[in-house]
N, C-alpha and C positions, 0 to 999 in steps of 0.2 A: 492317134489322130488320123483321120481319113485322108487318102490321097486324092488330089483333084484329077478327074478323068482326062487322059490325054486325047481321047477321041470324042469331040463334042457332037458328032453326028449320031452316035449310038444313043438310043432312047434310054434314059436312066430311070430306075425305079424311084418312087417317092422317098424311100429310105436313103438311096444313093444321093439324090439331090439334096436332101436335108443334111447329110454328112458332108457333102461338098461345100454347102453354104456355111455349115458350122466351122469348117476348116478356114474358110475365108474370114469369117467373123473373128475367130481366134487370132489369125495372123494379123488382121487389121488392128485388133486391140494391142498387140505387141509392137506394131510398126511405128506408133507415134504419129501416123499420118491422119489427116482428116478423112472422113468417109469418101468424099469426092476424090481426093488425091489417090486413095487406095484403089477406088474403082477405075480411075484413069490408068493407073499403073498396071492394073490387071485386066483391063479391057472388059469391065463388068458394067452392066446396066445399073446406074445409080438408084433408080426407083426400085429395082428388084433387091438390091443390096440393102436399102433402107427398110424394105418390107421384111426381109429375113432378119435383120437386126432387131426389129420390133418383136418378131416371133420368138427368136432365140434368146433375147436378152430381156424380154418382158417389158420393153419400152423404156428401160432405165437409161438408155443412152440417147433418147430422143429429146430434141429441143421442143419448146412449145410450138404449137401449130401457128399461133399468131403472136406477134410482138407489137406493142404499142409504138407507133411511129409518129413523130411530130413533123409535119410538112411545113416548111417555112412560107410557102405560097399556096394559096388555095388552088387545088388541082381539079380539073373537070374529070380526069380519069387517072387510074393507076394501072401499071402493067406489072404483073408478077411473072417471074421465071421459076418454074418448078424444078425439082431435082433432076427430072428426066429430060429437061430442056424445053418442055412445053411452056407456052406463054398464055397468060390469062389477063385480059384487059377488063377492068371494072370501072364503071362510071360512078360519079359522085352519087352518094345516097344509096348505094347497093346494100342489101341486107347482109350483114356480117355472118350471121348464122348460115345463110344459104351459101355464101362464098366458102365458109369453112367446110361444109358438107361436100361442095363441088371439088375443092382441092383434095380432100381425102379420097374421094372416088377416083379422081384423075391419077393420084399417086398410086392407088391400088391397081388401076388398069394398065399402067405403063411399066 
């Protein structure tokens, strides 16, 4: 198992970064914690961690991008908070496919 670099300022090679994230993913899987709890405990960017989980685990641990939600009252807008803390406000009638693409791009960028 790769060791996590003690010096975060040194620029790591692609292979070193991959090995470091592989170590985090393996430790997270054994930890029993949620991804977000693991990220907080290890001061990791949640969006980066989710991206590496997708790369290293082939998406098997990912939840669906969208879940059907029944709102009890008609809402003129909905605000989403993404895994990296970004917020996205959508007004009524917004194109769901467009929102899906936007969320994926925001998750990749952060």
